[in-house]
C-alpha positions as CSV (number, residue, x, y, z in Angstrom):
1,M,-45.7,0.5,-56.1
2,W,-47.8,-2.4,-54.9
3,T,-51.0,-0.5,-56.3
4,A,-49.2,-0.1,-59.5
5,L,-48.5,-3.6,-60.0
6,A,-51.9,-4.8,-58.8
7,S,-53.5,-2.4,-61.6
8,V,-51.4,-3.6,-64.3
9,M,-52.2,-7.3,-63.3
10,L,-55.6,-6.5,-63.2
11,A,-55.6,-4.6,-66.5
12,A,-53.9,-7.7,-68.1
13,A,-56.5,-10.2,-66.7
14,L,-59.7,-8.3,-67.5
15,P,-59.9,-8.6,-71.4
16,P,-59.8,-12.4,-71.5
17,A,-62.0,-12.6,-68.7
18,G,-64.6,-10.2,-70.3
19,R,-64.3,-12.1,-73.6
20,A,-64.8,-15.5,-71.7
21,L,-68.0,-14.1,-70.1
22,A,-69.4,-12.5,-73.3
23,G,-68.9,-15.6,-75.4
24,P,-67.3,-16.0,-78.9
25,Q,-67.7,-13.1,-81.3
26,G,-69.9,-13.5,-84.4
27,A,-68.5,-13.0,-88.1
28,T,-70.0,-11.4,-91.2
29,I,-70.8,-14.1,-93.7
30,H,-72.6,-14.3,-97.1
31,V,-75.7,-16.6,-97.8
32,R,-77.1,-17.2,-101.3
33,W,-80.6,-18.4,-100.8
34,R,-82.6,-20.7,-103.3
35,P,-84.9,-18.8,-105.7
36,S,-87.9,-20.6,-104.4
37,V,-87.6,-19.1,-100.9
38,T,-90.3,-16.6,-99.9
39,E,-89.5,-13.2,-97.8
40,S,-91.3,-14.7,-94.9
41,E,-89.6,-17.8,-95.1
42,R,-86.2,-16.1,-95.1
43,R,-87.0,-14.0,-92.3
44,S,-88.1,-17.0,-90.1
45,I,-85.0,-19.0,-91.0
46,E,-82.8,-15.6,-90.2
47,A,-84.2,-15.5,-86.6
48,R,-83.8,-19.3,-86.0
49,L,-80.2,-19.3,-87.3
50,R,-79.3,-16.1,-85.6
51,L,-78.4,-14.1,-88.8
52,A,-78.7,-10.3,-88.0
53,E,-78.1,-7.0,-89.9
54,G,-79.0,-8.6,-93.4
55,E,-78.0,-6.7,-96.3
56,R,-78.9,-7.7,-100.0
57,L,-76.0,-7.6,-102.2
58,D,-77.0,-8.8,-105.6
59,G,-79.8,-11.5,-106.8
60,S,-80.3,-13.8,-103.8
61,T,-77.1,-13.4,-102.2
62,W,-77.2,-11.4,-98.7
63,R,-74.6,-10.4,-96.3
64,Y,-75.3,-11.1,-92.5
65,D,-73.7,-11.0,-89.1
66,L,-73.7,-14.6,-87.9
67,I,-74.1,-14.0,-84.1
68,D,-74.1,-17.8,-83.1
69,V,-70.8,-19.0,-84.4
70,S,-71.2,-22.4,-82.4
71,S,-70.7,-25.6,-84.7
72,D,-74.3,-26.8,-84.1
73,N,-75.7,-23.6,-85.5
74,I,-73.1,-23.5,-88.3
75,L,-74.0,-27.2,-89.4
76,A,-77.8,-26.2,-89.2
77,L,-77.0,-23.3,-91.7
78,I,-75.1,-25.6,-94.0
79,I,-77.8,-28.2,-94.1
80,E,-80.7,-25.9,-94.4
81,P,-82.6,-26.7,-97.6
82,A,-83.4,-23.0,-98.3
83,V,-79.6,-22.2,-98.4
84,A,-78.1,-22.6,-101.8
85,D,-74.4,-21.8,-100.7
86,T,-72.3,-19.9,-98.2
87,H,-69.1,-17.8,-98.1
88,N,-66.8,-17.4,-94.9
89,I,-67.8,-20.9,-93.8
90,D,-65.6,-23.9,-93.5
91,R,-68.2,-26.2,-94.5
92,P,-66.1,-29.7,-94.1
93,N,-65.5,-28.7,-90.6
94,N,-68.6,-27.0,-89.4
95,A,-66.7,-24.0,-88.5
96,L,-66.1,-20.2,-89.5
97,D,-63.5,-19.7,-92.1
98,P,-60.3,-18.2,-90.4
99,R,-60.4,-15.3,-92.9
100,A,-63.9,-14.2,-92.0
101,N,-64.4,-10.7,-90.7
102,R,-65.0,-11.1,-86.8
103,T,-67.0,-7.9,-86.3
104,A,-70.5,-9.0,-85.4
105,R,-71.9,-9.0,-81.9
106,R,-71.8,-11.9,-79.6
107,Q,-74.2,-14.8,-78.9
108,R,-74.3,-15.3,-75.4
109,F,-75.5,-11.9,-74.2
110,Q,-76.2,-10.4,-77.5
111,A,-75.7,-6.7,-77.4
112,L,-74.5,-6.8,-73.8
113,G,-71.7,-9.3,-74.9
114,D,-70.2,-6.4,-76.9
115,L,-71.1,-4.0,-74.4
116,M,-69.3,-6.0,-71.7
117,V,-66.0,-6.5,-73.7
118,A,-66.1,-2.7,-74.5
119,I,-66.4,-1.7,-70.9
120,V,-63.7,-4.2,-69.7
121,D,-61.4,-3.1,-72.4
122,G,-61.9,0.4,-71.4
123,L,-61.3,-0.4,-67.6
124,A,-58.1,-2.1,-68.7
125,I,-56.6,0.9,-70.5
126,A,-57.6,3.1,-67.5
127,L,-56.2,0.6,-65.0
128,A,-52.8,0.3,-67.1
129,A,-52.6,4.1,-67.3
130,I,-53.4,4.5,-63.5
131,G,-50.6,1.8,-62.8
132,A,-48.1,3.4,-65.1
133,L,-48.6,6.7,-63.9
134,L,-48.5,5.4,-60.0
135,A,-45.2,3.5,-60.8
136,L,-43.8,6.8,-62.5
137,I,-44.9,8.9,-59.2
138,G,-43.3,6.0,-57.0
139,V,-40.2,6.2,-58.9
140,T,-39.9,10.0,-58.6
141,Q,-40.6,9.9,-54.9
142,R,-37.4,7.8,-54.3
143,M,-35.5,10.2,-56.6
144,P,-35.0,13.7,-55.0
145,R,-33.8,15.4,-58.2
146,A,-36.8,13.9,-60.2
147,Q,-39.1,14.9,-57.4
148,A,-38.0,18.4,-57.8
149,L,-38.5,18.3,-61.5
150,W,-42.0,16.8,-61.3
151,S,-42.9,19.7,-58.9
152,R,-41.4,22.3,-61.0
153,A,-43.3,20.8,-64.0
154,R,-46.6,20.8,-62.3
155,K,-46.1,24.4,-61.3
156,A,-45.2,25.3,-65.0
157,L,-48.4,23.5,-66.3
158,Q,-50.7,25.1,-63.8
159,P,-53.0,27.7,-65.8
160,P,-53.2,31.2,-64.7
161,T,-55.8,32.6,-62.6
162,E,-58.9,34.7,-63.9
163,D,-57.1,37.8,-62.8
164,A,-53.8,36.9,-64.5
165,L,-55.8,36.4,-67.7
166,I,-57.3,39.7,-67.4
167,R,-54.0,41.3,-67.0
168,V,-52.6,39.5,-69.9
169,A,-55.4,40.4,-72.1
170,A,-54.9,44.0,-71.3
171,D,-51.2,43.7,-72.0
172,P,-50.7,44.9,-75.7
173,G,-47.1,43.3,-75.7
174,D,-48.2,40.0,-74.9
175,D,-46.1,37.2,-76.4
176,R,-47.8,35.2,-79.3
177,P,-51.5,36.1,-78.2
178,Y,-53.0,34.2,-81.0
179,F,-51.0,31.1,-81.2
180,W,-53.1,28.8,-79.3
181,T,-56.3,30.1,-80.7
182,A,-54.8,29.4,-84.1
183,A,-53.8,25.9,-83.0
184,V,-57.6,25.1,-81.7
185,L,-58.8,26.4,-85.1
186,M,-56.4,24.3,-86.9
187,I,-57.3,21.2,-85.0
188,S,-60.9,21.9,-85.5
189,A,-60.6,22.7,-89.4
190,P,-60.6,19.0,-90.9
191,F,-63.7,18.2,-88.9
192,V,-65.6,21.4,-90.1
193,V,-64.2,21.1,-93.8
194,I,-65.7,17.4,-94.0
195,L,-68.9,18.5,-92.4
196,C,-69.3,21.3,-94.7
197,V,-68.4,19.3,-97.7
198,T,-70.6,16.6,-96.7
199,L,-73.7,19.3,-96.3
200,W,-72.6,20.8,-99.6
201,Q,-73.0,17.3,-101.3
202,S,-76.3,16.3,-99.7
203,P,-79.3,16.3,-101.7
204,V,-82.1,18.5,-100.2
205,S,-85.1,16.5,-98.7
206,I,-88.2,15.7,-100.9
207,T,-90.5,15.8,-97.9
208,E,-89.8,19.3,-96.9
209,V,-87.9,21.7,-99.3
210,V,-90.1,21.1,-102.3
211,A,-93.2,22.2,-100.3
212,L,-91.2,25.1,-98.8
213,L,-90.4,26.3,-102.4
214,E,-93.7,25.9,-103.6
215,D,-95.0,28.1,-100.6
216,V,-92.6,31.0,-101.6
217,A,-93.5,30.5,-105.2
218,E,-97.1,31.0,-105.0
219,R,-97.5,33.0,-101.5
220,P,-97.1,36.9,-101.5
221,L,-94.5,38.2,-98.9
222,G,-97.1,39.8,-96.7
223,R,-98.7,36.7,-95.9
224,F,-95.5,35.2,-94.2
225,F,-96.2,37.8,-91.5
226,S,-99.6,36.6,-90.6
227,P,-99.5,35.2,-87.0
228,N,-102.3,32.9,-87.6
229,T,-99.9,29.8,-88.0
230,A,-98.3,27.5,-85.7
231,F,-95.2,27.7,-87.7
232,Y,-94.2,31.3,-87.9
233,R,-90.9,31.8,-89.3
234,P,-91.3,34.9,-91.3
235,L,-87.5,35.8,-91.7
236,F,-86.9,32.3,-93.1
237,H,-89.5,32.3,-95.6
238,I,-88.5,35.9,-96.9
239,T,-84.9,34.6,-97.1
240,L,-86.0,31.6,-99.1
241,S,-88.2,33.7,-101.3
242,A,-85.2,36.2,-102.2
243,F,-83.3,33.0,-103.0
244,W,-86.2,31.6,-105.3
245,H,-86.8,34.9,-107.0
246,N,-83.2,36.3,-107.4
247,A,-80.8,33.5,-107.6
248,G,-81.4,33.0,-111.3
249,S,-81.5,29.2,-111.4
250,L,-82.8,26.3,-109.2
251,D,-79.2,25.1,-108.8
252,A,-78.2,28.6,-107.4
253,T,-81.3,28.6,-105.2
254,L,-80.3,25.4,-103.8
255,A,-76.7,26.4,-103.4
256,W,-77.8,29.5,-101.3
257,I,-80.1,27.2,-99.2
258,K,-77.1,25.0,-98.5
259,L,-75.1,27.9,-97.6
260,L,-77.5,29.1,-95.1
261,T,-76.8,26.0,-92.9
262,I,-73.1,25.7,-93.9
263,V,-71.9,29.4,-93.0
264,P,-73.6,29.4,-89.5
265,V,-71.6,26.2,-88.7
266,V,-68.3,27.7,-89.7
267,L,-69.3,31.0,-88.0
268,L,-70.2,29.2,-84.8
269,V,-66.9,27.1,-84.3
270,V,-64.8,30.1,-85.4
271,L,-66.7,32.3,-82.9
272,L,-66.5,30.0,-80.1
273,T,-62.7,29.4,-80.5
274,C,-62.1,33.2,-80.7
275,Y,-64.3,34.1,-77.8
276,L,-62.5,31.4,-75.6
277,R,-59.0,32.6,-77.0
278,P,-56.8,30.0,-75.2
279,R,-53.4,31.3,-74.2
280,T,-51.7,28.2,-72.8
281,A,-51.6,24.6,-73.9
282,L,-54.0,23.8,-71.1
283,D,-56.4,26.6,-72.3
284,A,-56.2,24.8,-75.8
285,A,-57.0,21.4,-74.8
286,A,-60.1,22.8,-72.7
287,A,-61.0,24.7,-75.8
288,T,-60.8,21.8,-78.0
289,V,-63.1,19.8,-75.5
290,A,-65.5,22.7,-75.7
291,V,-65.6,22.4,-79.6
292,A,-66.4,18.7,-79.4
293,V,-69.1,19.3,-76.9
294,L,-70.8,21.9,-79.3
295,V,-70.6,19.8,-82.3
296,G,-71.2,16.4,-80.5
297,S,-74.5,17.6,-78.9
298,A,-77.9,16.6,-80.1
299,G,-78.8,20.2,-80.3
300,F,-76.2,20.9,-82.9
301,R,-76.7,17.6,-84.8
302,D,-80.3,18.0,-85.2
303,N,-80.1,21.4,-86.7
304,L,-77.9,20.2,-89.6
305,E,-81.0,19.3,-91.8
306,I,-80.6,21.3,-95.2
307,G,-83.4,23.6,-95.8
308,L,-84.8,23.6,-92.2
309,V,-82.4,26.5,-91.3
310,Y,-84.2,27.8,-88.2
311,T,-82.3,27.5,-85.1
312,I,-78.9,27.1,-86.7
313,V,-79.0,30.5,-87.7
314,G,-79.8,31.6,-84.2
315,M,-76.9,29.7,-82.6
316,P,-74.2,32.0,-83.8
317,I,-76.3,35.0,-83.3
318,A,-76.7,33.9,-79.4
319,L,-73.0,33.7,-79.1
320,I,-72.5,37.3,-80.8
321,V,-75.0,38.7,-78.4
322,W,-73.2,37.2,-75.3
323,I,-69.8,38.5,-76.5
324,V,-71.4,42.1,-77.0
325,L,-72.9,41.8,-73.5
326,N,-69.4,41.3,-72.0
327,L,-67.7,44.1,-73.8
328,E,-67.6,47.6,-72.3
329,R,-70.6,49.6,-72.8
330,R,-70.9,51.5,-76.1
331,I,-74.1,53.4,-77.5
332,W,-74.3,50.9,-80.6
333,Q,-74.9,47.9,-78.4
334,T,-78.4,48.1,-77.6
335,P,-79.8,48.5,-81.2
336,L,-77.3,45.9,-82.3
337,I,-78.6,43.4,-79.9
338,V,-82.3,44.3,-80.7
339,V,-81.7,43.8,-84.5
340,L,-79.9,40.2,-83.9
341,T,-82.7,39.3,-81.5
342,L,-85.3,40.3,-84.0
343,V,-83.5,38.1,-86.8
344,A,-83.1,35.1,-84.5
345,I,-86.9,35.2,-83.5
346,G,-87.8,35.8,-87.3
347,F,-86.2,32.5,-88.1
348,K,-87.7,30.6,-85.2
349,E,-89.3,31.4,-82.0
350,Q,-86.3,29.7,-80.2
351,G,-84.6,33.1,-80.6
352,L,-86.8,34.4,-77.7
353,T,-84.1,32.9,-75.2
354,L,-82.1,36.0,-75.9
355,V,-84.7,38.0,-74.1
356,P,-83.8,36.4,-70.6
357,L,-80.1,36.3,-71.6
358,V,-80.1,40.0,-71.9
359,I,-81.8,40.4,-68.7
360,V,-79.8,38.2,-66.5
361,A,-76.7,39.8,-68.3
362,W,-78.1,43.2,-66.8
363,W,-79.0,41.7,-63.6
364,T,-75.6,40.3,-63.1
365,R,-73.9,43.5,-64.1
366,A,-72.5,42.6,-67.5
367,P,-70.3,45.5,-68.7
368,G,-72.3,45.9,-72.0
369,A,-75.8,45.5,-70.4
370,S,-78.1,48.3,-69.3
371,R,-81.4,48.8,-67.8
372,G,-82.7,50.4,-71.0
373,M,-81.4,47.4,-73.0
374,A,-83.1,44.7,-70.6
375,A,-86.3,46.8,-70.8
376,T,-86.2,47.1,-74.6
377,L,-85.6,43.3,-74.8
378,G,-88.4,42.6,-72.5
379,A,-90.9,44.8,-74.4
380,V,-89.8,43.0,-77.5
381,G,-90.4,39.6,-76.2
382,L,-94.0,40.5,-74.8
383,A,-95.0,42.2,-77.9
384,Y,-93.9,39.1,-80.0
385,V,-95.9,36.8,-77.4
386,A,-99.0,39.2,-77.7
387,F,-98.8,39.3,-81.5
388,R,-98.6,35.5,-81.7
389,L,-101.5,34.9,-79.3
390,A,-103.7,37.2,-81.2
391,G,-103.8,34.9,-84.3
392,G,-103.6,31.5,-82.2
393,A,-107.3,30.7,-81.9
394,S,-107.3,27.9,-84.4
395,W,-104.1,26.3,-83.3
396,E,-103.9,22.6,-82.6
397,P,-103.1,21.4,-78.9
398,F,-100.0,19.5,-80.4
399,Q,-98.4,20.6,-83.8
400,Q,-96.3,17.4,-84.0
401,D,-96.3,13.9,-82.8
402,V,-95.1,13.8,-78.9
403,G,-93.2,11.2,-77.0
404,L,-94.2,9.9,-73.7
405,G,-92.3,7.4,-71.7
406,F,-91.5,4.7,-74.1
407,T,-93.8,5.4,-76.8
408,E,-94.4,8.2,-79.4
409,I,-98.2,9.3,-79.8
410,N,-99.3,10.9,-83.0
411,K,-100.7,14.5,-82.6
412,Q,-104.4,13.5,-83.0
413,A,-104.2,10.8,-80.5
414,A,-102.3,13.2,-78.0
415,A,-105.0,15.9,-78.7
416,A,-107.9,13.4,-77.9
417,R,-106.1,12.2,-74.7
418,F,-104.6,15.5,-73.3
419,G,-106.6,18.2,-75.2
420,A,-108.8,19.2,-72.4
421,F,-105.9,19.9,-70.1
422,P,-102.7,19.8,-71.9
423,Y,-100.6,21.5,-69.5
424,W,-99.1,18.5,-67.8
425,M,-98.1,17.1,-71.2
426,Y,-96.4,20.7,-72.1
427,A,-94.3,20.6,-69.0
428,Y,-93.4,17.0,-69.9
429,N,-92.3,18.2,-73.4
430,G,-90.2,21.1,-72.0
431,A,-88.7,18.9,-69.5
432,S,-87.8,16.3,-72.1
433,T,-85.9,19.1,-74.2
434,L,-84.1,20.3,-71.1
435,A,-83.0,16.7,-70.0
436,N,-81.9,15.9,-73.6
437,I,-79.6,18.7,-73.4
438,L,-78.0,17.7,-69.9
439,F,-78.2,13.9,-70.1
440,S,-78.8,12.9,-73.8
441,E,-82.0,11.4,-72.8
442,P,-84.9,11.2,-73.6
443,T,-85.0,12.0,-77.3
444,R,-88.3,13.4,-78.8
445,G,-89.7,12.8,-75.5
446,T,-89.0,9.1,-75.6
447,F,-86.8,7.2,-73.3
448,R,-85.3,4.8,-75.9
449,I,-81.9,4.4,-74.2
450,V,-83.6,3.6,-70.8
451,Q,-85.9,1.0,-72.5
452,A,-82.9,-0.5,-74.3
453,M,-81.3,-0.9,-70.8
454,I,-84.3,-2.5,-69.4
455,E,-84.6,-5.0,-72.3
456,G,-81.0,-5.8,-71.7
457,E,-79.7,-4.6,-75.1
458,P,-78.4,-1.4,-74.9
459,E,-75.6,-0.1,-77.7
460,P,-72.2,1.0,-76.4
461,W,-73.0,4.5,-77.9
462,Q,-76.1,4.8,-75.9
463,L,-74.1,4.6,-72.7
464,L,-71.4,6.6,-74.1
465,Y,-73.6,9.4,-74.9
466,V,-75.6,9.2,-71.5
467,G,-72.4,8.8,-69.6
468,S,-70.5,11.8,-71.5
469,S,-73.5,14.1,-70.9
470,V,-73.9,13.1,-67.2
471,G,-70.2,13.5,-66.7
472,M,-69.9,16.7,-68.5
473,T,-73.1,18.1,-66.7
474,S,-71.8,17.1,-63.2
475,L,-68.6,19.2,-64.1
476,I,-70.3,22.1,-65.3
477,A,-72.6,22.1,-62.0
478,W,-69.4,21.7,-59.8
479,W,-67.6,24.6,-61.5
480,G,-70.8,26.9,-61.8
481,I,-71.9,26.5,-58.2
482,R,-68.3,27.2,-57.2
483,S,-68.1,30.3,-59.3
484,V,-71.6,31.7,-58.0
485,R,-70.3,31.0,-54.4
486,R,-67.1,32.9,-54.9
487,T,-69.0,36.1,-55.8
488,T,-71.6,38.4,-54.4
489,A,-74.9,39.4,-55.8
490,S,-73.6,42.9,-56.4
491,Q,-70.2,41.8,-58.1
492,R,-70.7,38.6,-60.3
493,S,-67.6,37.4,-62.0
494,M,-67.8,36.7,-65.7
495,Q,-67.9,32.8,-65.0
496,A,-70.7,33.2,-62.4
497,R,-72.6,35.2,-64.9
498,L,-72.0,32.7,-67.6
499,F,-73.4,29.8,-65.3
500,I,-76.5,31.8,-64.3
501,A,-77.1,32.6,-68.0
502,L,-76.8,29.0,-69.0
503,V,-79.4,28.1,-66.3
504,L,-81.8,30.7,-67.6
505,V,-81.3,29.7,-71.2
506,L,-81.8,26.1,-70.6
507,L,-85.1,26.9,-68.8
508,A,-86.1,29.2,-71.8
509,S,-85.2,26.4,-74.2
510,G,-87.5,23.9,-72.4
511,A,-90.4,26.4,-72.1
512,L,-90.1,27.1,-75.8
513,S,-90.7,23.5,-76.7
514,F,-93.9,23.1,-74.7
515,N,-95.8,21.8,-77.8
516,Y,-93.4,18.9,-78.7
517,S,-90.0,17.9,-77.7
518,R,-87.2,17.5,-80.4
519,D,-83.3,17.7,-80.0
520,R,-83.0,20.7,-82.2
521,L,-85.0,22.8,-79.9
522,G,-82.0,22.9,-77.6
523,G,-79.5,24.4,-79.8
524,M,-79.6,27.7,-78.5
525,A,-78.8,26.4,-74.9
526,V,-76.1,24.0,-76.6
527,V,-73.9,27.2,-77.2
528,F,-73.7,28.1,-73.7
529,Y,-73.2,24.5,-72.5
530,A,-70.2,24.3,-74.7
531,V,-68.8,27.6,-73.2
532,A,-69.3,26.5,-69.7
533,A,-67.8,23.1,-70.6
534,Y,-64.5,25.0,-71.4
535,F,-64.2,26.9,-68.0
536,A,-65.5,23.7,-66.0
537,V,-62.7,21.4,-67.7
538,R,-60.0,24.2,-67.4
539,E,-60.8,24.7,-63.6
540,A,-60.9,20.9,-63.0
541,V,-57.5,20.4,-64.4
542,A,-56.0,23.4,-62.7
543,R,-57.2,21.9,-59.4
544,L,-55.9,18.4,-60.2
545,L,-52.4,19.7,-60.9
546,V,-52.2,21.1,-57.3
547,A,-53.9,18.0,-55.9
548,S,-52.2,14.8,-54.4
549,P,-50.5,12.3,-56.9
550,A,-53.3,9.6,-56.4
551,R,-56.0,11.9,-56.9
552,L,-54.3,13.4,-60.0
553,V,-54.0,10.2,-61.4
554,V,-57.6,8.9,-60.8
555,A,-59.5,12.2,-61.7
556,G,-57.0,12.8,-64.7
557,V,-57.7,9.6,-66.4
558,G,-61.6,10.3,-65.7
559,L,-61.2,13.8,-67.3
560,A,-59.2,12.1,-70.3
561,L,-62.0,9.5,-70.9
562,L,-64.6,12.1,-70.7
563,A,-62.8,14.3,-73.3
564,V,-62.3,11.2,-75.6
565,A,-66.1,10.4,-75.2
566,W,-67.0,14.1,-76.7
567,Q,-64.5,13.7,-79.3
568,T,-66.2,10.3,-80.2
569,R,-69.6,12.1,-80.4
570,A,-68.1,14.8,-82.6
571,I,-67.0,12.3,-85.1
572,A,-70.4,10.8,-84.9
573,T,-71.9,13.9,-86.0
574,L,-70.1,13.6,-89.3
575,E,-71.4,10.1,-89.7
576,Y,-74.8,11.5,-89.0
577,A,-74.3,14.2,-91.7
578,R,-73.4,11.3,-94.1
579,T,-76.2,9.1,-93.3
580,Q,-78.8,12.0,-93.5
581,A,-77.5,12.7,-97.0
582,E,-78.1,8.9,-98.0
583,R,-81.6,9.0,-96.5
584,N,-82.5,12.1,-98.3
585,Q,-81.5,10.4,-101.7
586,Q,-83.4,7.2,-100.6
587,E,-86.4,9.3,-100.0
588,W,-86.1,10.6,-103.5
589,L,-85.8,7.2,-105.0
590,V,-88.8,5.8,-103.2
591,L,-91.3,8.8,-102.8
592,L,-90.6,10.3,-106.2
593,P,-93.3,8.0,-108.1
594,V,-95.8,8.1,-105.4
595,R,-95.7,12.0,-105.3
596,R,-96.0,12.5,-108.9
597,I,-99.4,10.7,-108.4
598,D,-100.4,12.2,-105.1
599,F,-99.4,15.8,-105.9
600,A,-100.6,15.9,-109.7
601,H,-103.3,18.4,-108.7
602,R,-100.6,20.8,-107.7
603,P,-98.4,21.6,-110.9
604,V,-96.1,24.3,-109.2
605,Y,-95.2,21.5,-106.8
606,V,-94.8,19.1,-109.6
607,N,-92.7,21.2,-111.7
608,I,-90.3,22.1,-108.7
609,M,-90.1,18.2,-107.9
610,E,-89.2,17.4,-111.3
611,S,-86.7,20.0,-111.7
612,M,-85.1,18.8,-108.6
613,V,-84.9,15.1,-109.4
614,E,-81.1,15.1,-110.8
615,Q,-79.7,16.5,-107.5
616,G,-81.8,14.1,-105.3
617,T,-80.7,10.9,-107.3
618,A,-77.2,11.9,-108.2
619,P,-74.7,9.0,-107.4
620,K,-72.3,11.1,-105.2
621,A,-75.0,11.3,-102.5
622,S,-74.7,7.7,-101.8
623,R,-70.9,7.4,-101.7
624,R,-70.8,6.9,-98.0
625,R,-67.9,4.8,-96.5
626,R,-69.3,1.8,-95.0
627,L,-67.7,1.3,-91.5
628,P,-68.0,-2.1,-89.5
629,D,-71.1,-2.3,-87.5
630,R,-69.3,-2.7,-84.5
631,V,-67.9,1.0,-85.0
632,Y,-71.5,2.3,-85.5
633,R,-72.5,0.4,-82.5
634,T,-69.9,2.2,-80.6
635,I,-69.9,5.9,-81.8
636,G,-73.7,6.2,-83.2
637,G,-74.2,8.6,-85.9
638,R,-76.8,6.4,-88.0
């Protein structure tokens, strides 16, 4: 009880202490500049008066975050000759108007001020929750009847063992076998619907899709099978060609292209939920976290670009292959898995991750895997690599720009610097993709979050992403090592098999991104990461329910915060999709006049581009709800 009291008192003291250290919060104001002020003069004054996040509203009026709200700085703003007028400023008193929107970052520690407040607020909430739970436990320990009820409730909430789940699954008379599965699908449905609507309304990119359509309009289908190219996606180009030549109109072609992204997204969420098939409230909670891990991961988010539907097609295929491998062996399984693997590889070489997946499934004695299946997939993988190498004599050492440390190097400079022996850079690229899946850092091979921390200006969302990834990866490692240790090499359980498969797919995803590192290249591994998150969370909660009260409270709060962090990342994926739609429209508005001149010698390209202008500049693409900057700094997504 004394510990509970101390926790509550500390929770009450933390928020005001954090705000006192961080300094006063800034505010959103409007500034009207005099017409004679040049852009360079305005920028200089903005830096001097701590006016951040400038956004032009109309004419010479701008909206700013006023970071320094001291009376001296406000007076300097009022008497500044270049400023014609201000709004949300109490000019007679050299102070902020009380009605001003206090959402801007703080002055004393800049971004660290907001971060400090966010951290102390989170700690205060956690300490208050711990204090309340400790008080509840302390009361129940003094009430025998309540203690008996607590013990009985804990026993009722404890999830069934794996053996019990197997027995329930085999029982055709199971009561409400799909109730909790339907509940998870209903919880996920609003997110999926909003995401799909956003993708449907998004204009396609002028920098990618126009060139792809020009490609399929001019090139014969046979040329897409030539291995003498660094970007080998024959099935993708054939599918795009089928849309272009058979859809009947440009609008129908673009609709099919968008559906090629939307359908795999829906299929992936539904397949994941149905495969996990939660049967208790605790299973449903763990499945909800798994869905959030899937859609909140960078490997999923970066594959939502309309038109570049490469890995997003392979992600549900990977889950289907895993489901089939864990079914009882049937004669149709080998040809089905071979066909699915060829389809995934045909859309992008990341489909090769299915080869080690099948081999490890056979090695760990998955019910549906066989030696013949593993040998066939191994032969498919070797044949593909040999085929690609046969036409790779003219490949560049680096096909795209690469990140290294805190900087990004363009591909020409990278070739000049590492071309003689690029293998260390290849290893770095692969390790970067692997680390991004597990720890959300680096991105594109560049340690942007680490750099922000070193410079003392990390955004809250950056720490949220790294912290949630480190927490979930540690939880999965704990669960996976325990699962492997509980079994023998001759009799691997399904969970041990899943953990070993996850490790192999992670390594394969890293190896296949040797040429350059991008978040989207980890998409195939993200599927298995999300499935592993379900089992890890479920086992962690099961063990907490039989742990000591103090351990239950502390670890329970930690798990709850981890789940909330991943749900926040899932919400950020929606904001990312909205932001991407807005950027695509801005590209059309900015690049269209330039490309009409630069590509005038390519009539097919220009004709396709002109026919797509209306969808690229439609007003609906820019109807994005503007959230306060503080929200974006917390959740990311832009």
